[in-house]
Structures are given as C-alpha cells and as structure tokens.
N, C-alpha and C positions, 0 to 999 in steps of 0.2 A: 452503444449509447454513451455519449460523452458525459462526464460528471458535470452536474448542473450547479450545485451550490458553491463548492470550493474544493480545489485541489492545490496542495501546497507541498513544497519541499521543506522538510523540517530542519531545525537547527542541527539535529543529529546527522541528517543526510549530508549536510555541508561538511561536517567533521569526518564522516565516513569517506567521502570523496577525497578530501584533502589527505587523509591518512593513507588511503589506498594508492595514491599517486607516488608514495615513497617506495623505494626499492624493497624495503623490509617494513611493512606496516607495523606500527607500535601497538595499536589498540583495536581497531575495527578490522578484523581479518575476514569476516563474512560479508558478502554482499547482501543488500536488502532485497532478497528475491522470494521470500515467503509471504504469501498474500493472505490477509485475514479480512473477515467481514464482521460487521457489528450492527447493533440496534441502539436506538435511543438518542441518536445525534440530532436529527431535525426536530424530533418531538420536544427536545429540551432547548430548541433554538440555538444549537451548537453549530459552529462552523469550523472547518479545519484551520488550524493556526500553526505557525512555525514552531511553537513551543510544545506541540503535542508529544506525549510520551506513551499514550495508550488509547485504545478505542473506548467509547462510552461503555458498551457492554459487548465484549467480543463473544461471538458464537461460532460454532463449528471448528473443525480442525483446519489449520492453515494449509494452504496449497503450496506445493513447491513450484515456483514459477520457472518458466523457460526464459532465460536471459538472452538479450541481443542488443546490438546497437542499430539504430535506425536514423534516417535523415528527417529532420524537421525543417531546418533552414540551411544548415551547412552539412556537408557529407559526414555522417556518423556522429552528430552532435547530441544524440538522445539515447539514454539508457532505457531499455524497455524490458518489462517483466510481464509475462502472460501466464495466468493460472486459472484453474477452475475449482470452485468451492461447491460442494454438494450439501444441501440442507438435510438434516436428520429429523426435522420437524418443521411445522409451519413457522415462518419467520417474516418479519417486516424489516428488511435490511435497509439501512440508510447511511452506512459509512463503510469504508474500506481503507486498508493501509498495507504497506510493505514493511516487513520486519527483517532483521538480520539473523533470525534463528527460527526454527520450527516450533520449539516449545513456547508456551506462554511467557510473556515478558520480552526482553530484548529491546532493541532500538528501532523506532519508526523511521523509515526513509521518506516515504510519500504518504500523506494523509489526505483523505478525500471524504466529503459528505455530499449527499445527493438526495433527490426525491425518493420516497419509499418505494422499494421493489418488493412486492409480496411473493414469497416463495412457498410452495407446498412441500411437504415431505418428499424427498427424492429429487426435487428440482435442482438444477445446476446453474451456477452463475459464473460465466467466464469474464475475467477482468483483465484489462490491459492497462498497466500503470507505466507512465512515462516520466522521465526526468531529463528535461532539456538543459544542457549546459550552455549558458549564454555569457 
C-alpha cells in the first residue's frame, strides 16, 4: 500500500546524505535504516513535514530494515529500506518513519503519515520506505 497522506524526506535526511558522501563522515555515521510506527498522526490532523524529529506517539520496537538501492527514474537513484514491525497489542497505526538508531530518539530520515491501519496483537506490518535522490 502506498502512503496516502504524506511522505517526506526530512531536513535531517538531507544532512545525513550530504555527510555520508564525505570520505569520513563527521556527524551522521549511521544510515536511517531502523523503521518505527506510530499513532496519533491523522487523528490530530498532522501531516509529515521536513522539520519532523519524532513520531506523534511511537509504538512497538523499531525494525532493523534491509537496505538497498533501487531504480525509480535513473538507475540506482533511490535508497530503500524494508522492515517488518509486529504489534504487541491492538494498534491504530497512522504514521511511520526511518531513524538512524534502534533505540528511541535519533534522527528521522523519512517521515510518513497515512490512513489508519488497524493492527491486532501479533499482526505484522511490512513497510518499504524510499528516498529518491533527484
């Protein structure tokens, strides 16, 4: 399912990309490959914006995404992370993001909001997050 409301590359993602292009990165040494889900985004009429630094209410443990480069327009122009998050209780999920660390906190790379997806305890949600470099 494509994200419906908003998917955006954050300001931090731009800084992460620029820093990682250096031979020796100065600040952002981890890729934004950890995927998190959250609740409360669409209910509060929130949409993803470039200044995002956190999800409204992050739930569940972040998934370690599998990174790759894929083609959207030009060969290899898109950074992709795919990960699966499993619900530990019933959730009405409406946002997701990639982060540069497994632990809570860190920098958001891609922020997305979407129509509510209701998950029951034990349900899994596989997310594919893409950052096309244009």
